[in-house]
N, C-alpha and C positions, 0 to 999 in steps of 0.2 A: 914135547907133550906137556899138557897142562896138568900139573899134579893136583890142582884143586878140582879138576873136572876131567877125569881120565876116561869116562864112559861115553859111548855114542849117544847123541841126543835122540830121545825117543819121539815117535810120531806125536805124542801128547804135547811135547814142547812146541811143535809147529802149529798144532791145533790152537793152542793158547795164543801164540803170536798172531795168527790170522784172525782169531776172534777179536783181538784188541785193535787190529788195523788191517784193512783189506789189502793194502799194499805196503807192508811194513818196511821194505827196503827201497821204496821209491822206484821200482822197476818201470812203472808206466810214466813217471814224471821227471826223473832225475837226468840232468845233463851228463853227469858222470856215467850213468848206466847207458845212456844213448851212445856216447862216445866209445864206451867199452864194447858194446854190441857191434859197432862198426868195425872196431879193431879185430874183434873175434872173427867176424865173417871174412874180413880181408886176409886173415892168416891162413884160411883154407885154400890150398893150391888147386883144387879141382872145382870145376863149375858144377858138377853133378856127382852125387853119391847115391848108389842104388838103394842101400839099406843103412839107415842111421839110427842111433840110439842116444837120446838125451836123458841123462840122469839128473833129477832134481829140476824139473821144468818150471815149477812155481806157477805164475800167472800166464805163462806161455808167450811172453813178449819176445824173447829170443827164439822160441819155437816157431812163431809165425814168420820171422825173418829167415830162419834156417830152412824152413820148408821149401822155399823156392829152389834150393840146391839139392833136394832129396826126392828120390823116387818113392820111398816109404820112410817115414820118420816115426819111431816109437818114442813117446815122451812120457816120463813117469815122475811121480812125486809121492811122498809119504802122507800128505795131507789132502783131504777131500775138498776143502774150501777153495784153495787156489786152482785145483784141477777143474772145478766147475767153471771158474772164470776163463781158464785156458781153453776149455772145450768151446765156450761161447766165442772167444776171440778167433779160434781157428776153425769154426764151423764151415767156412767156405773152402777149406783145404782138405780134400778127400784123401790125400796121401798121408795125413797125420792121424796117428792112433794114440790115444791117451789111456794110461792105466794107473791105478793106485797100486804102487809096488815099492817095496823097501829093500834096497840093495845094502848089504850083501845077503840078508836073510832070504831074499828071492832074486832070481836073475832069469831073464827070458831065455828059454832053451827049448829045443836046439835052435840057435840063431848064430849066424856069422854076419857081422856088421862091417861095412866099409868105413864107417865113421862112428866113433863114440865121443860124446861131448860130456865132460865133467866140469861144470862151471858153477862155482860158488857152492860146492856141496861137500868136497872131500874133508874139510876141516871139522865137519859135524861127526865124523867117524872116530872111534877109538883107534889106537895103533893096531890092535888085533883085527878090527873090522876093515881098516884101510888095507891091511895085508890080504884079507879074504877078497875084498872088492877088487883089488889090483889083479889078483890071480884070475878072477872071473872075467874082468875086462880084457885082459891079455888073451885069455882062451876064447873070448867072444869076438875077437877081431879076426877078420879074414886076412889071409896073406896079402900084404900091401895095404891093409886097412889102417886108418889113421885115428889117433887119440888126441883130442884137443883138450887141454887143461887151462882153466882160467880161474884165478882165485885172488881175493883180497888178501893182502899180506900182513897188515898190522895185527897184533894179537887181540883177541876178543876174550874177555874174562870167563865166559861160560862155554867157549868152544874147546873141545879136546885138543885140537891141533891148530897150527897156523898154516896159511897158504903155502909158505915157503917149505914147511915140513912135508906137506902133501906132495909138492912138486919134486922135492929132493928124493922122496921115496920112489916115485914113478921113474925118475931119471936114473936111479940105480939099475933099473931094468934095461937101460940102454948102454950099459958098460959091461966089460968082461964077458963078451959074447952072449949078452942077454937077448931076450926075444924082441926088444924094441930098438929102433934107431931114432935118435934125436934129430929132427929136421931143422927146427929153429926155435928160438925163444926170445921173448921181449919182456923187459921189466919197465913198468910204468911207475908213476909216483906212488900209487897205493895198491897196485895189483901186478901180477905177472901172468904171462901166457907162455905155454910150451906146446909144441906140436911134435908128436912122436908117431912112428910108423912101425907096423908089425913086419918083422923080417920074414 
């Protein structure tokens, strides 16, 4: 946990970031992001997921690629500006639904998802909100449903958590008869990926 920033980053933080730069993390242009998306999709063992949920979809770059594997994909973000771009990007994909929604303050219910994707978002939560979000995500997964985690691992001075801390917390749910089973994980130079399954 970051003692200098222990609180969840609010929607206003992201509004300011997107006001300053339409693509602040280079999702549309970065070779790093393009390769990470390919690795992310390759980690999914099923060709199709009936109901999927992407938390923190941003500009919808991953959403668009993920949609081909989903019967219905709910993609959410806390900021309206990137959602507008995401809706435009995925307008040709009728199986994709976008919502302005803040997890864990809000969580789609009642829903049982076959896949939940938490990519580059968990480190924005405080420890308390990570706990709440984890409980909601586990409860929202159908039996045999899968949780895909992908996060940048180096510390960022204004993020409450690191990617490693986020993954370690979720992985605790896969030990000691927890509700999740760890299928596999990969560590890359600057990010890590873990796939878990609801028992």
